[in-house]
Phi, psi and omega in degrees: 000129187294334180296336181248016183264114182303327180298326179294325181287325175294319177296318178299318179298317179296327181294324192244347189296332181268357180293148176299128179091355182294333180261011175284128184288149173272201184294335182268002180081357182278148174232187176280353180298138178081022178297138184211167178299317177300323179294319178296317180297323178295319178296313181297319179299318179293325177292320182295317181268008175063025176268356180295129180232109175301141180274154175302144177286149174273115185277133173224176182231138178235153183290141174281148177295137177056035181205152176275350181282161177239153178241149181286147178222128179264130180254111180287166174289168182301312180297319181295323177300318182293312180297320179298323179293322176297314179298319179300315181297320179295312180297319181296321180294330180280315192262330186305317181296341184253358179294155183290147174292346180275354183261129186235349184273141174058039181229149178300136177061021176229153184196184175297333179291318178292328177295315180295322178297319180292323176298313180298326184279329191242346186268002184300140175087358181290145177244354175218149178227142171244111179260114189269139175225114180264126183299124175041053191306303185295333180274356188246359180301127180284120183300320181293319177297316181299314180296321177299320178295316180298322183294339178296330184247339187245110180259065183210099185293332177296318179292317179298319178298320177298321178297317176303316182298317179294319181294327185260009186294333180078191181208158178252130177222123183052046176065017178241134181280137178233130177286157173245119183260340179202171178087166173251139185293113179293128184109344178278155181291339184263350184301314182299314182291325176295322178297318179292324177297316181294311185279353172300332176298321176294317179303314181294324179296314182294322178298318178293320178300319181299319181300323179276348185267317188298147185210138176079187183237130182302322182295323183270008180296143184297135181282140176293121182303323180293321177296318179298320179297315179296323180295321178296322177300315180297313182296319179296318180297318180294319181295316180297322183282331177298324183292332185241006190303316184293338182269356183276150174283166180299323179294319179293320178299317180297319181295316182288328175296322177294321178295319178298320179298319179293321178297319180292323178296319177296322179296319182292340179288344184258131175301136183287335181249159181298136180299317178243103178231103186292350179273354184222131175219146178209165184211136175230153189217140175220137175232134172234107185058240182261009176257134176218155177220139180236128176260143183230128165259103186174205183260167174299324178298321177298316181295318180294322178294319178298315179301317179293318180294322177298316180299318180294314180299312182299320182287313187283324185261327185241357180057040177243157183244124175279122181293114182294321183289320186269342177274122186222000000 
């Protein structure tokens, strides 16, 4: 079992020792400095007899990007950082192969750049968008829901118990202990993968919703008459110039090539398919961490219905709240 494998702890140490903040002390003053085989064996022994107790994180605050506000950050103890990295590797090996292709945050070989590339590739032609904002998402994950999700794939109560301990470890702020009743501790090594495990339920819901939503065939979608008119202009201009091209001077060729370029640019400004085509509907979805956006080829009524259905699913299945004001 990898949770008790010393080699896994050495690999975990190599993964995180050079990270920014890895040598920042937790509430007990310990860091990863001075990691040794006896220290690893002591941790594994405590995990085996279930006496291991994660320490409360030391809470600090860091500035948000492009904002004067600050967000809380929990700094685990040195031992907890190491165990969390081992747990992260185990969870990632179990869940990463089954995560949705629509999910791009906190994943190997994925980033905001891959999310943007997928948007550019798949969102063309949309006439409505639902941009999702979940209220205090990372701070609102229901621990019982999360553990139930983990139990579907992990049949190991010792591991599940360890997860409970990390979720309930709490934090210290101004020398006062605070319990954690929900959420994943921001700043912990396991928070990103746990967030993806939790929100994978949303990914699966949207994929299933899409199957029932799509209608018609993209190839057979009705052509926009204005686009067709512009296309005829381009084709006519090209045909006329082919007939006389060899007789033109270099200056005339350059001028007409520029005119063709301008005609094509005007054509590209027009959607190739009809804006409202009741025979065709489609939906695309992208999620990066707790932010998601859905493109819709359909009616405003379709977009409003989707927004309402998402709010119901998040509340009833994940105990999360879709911000009505910020979701648009």
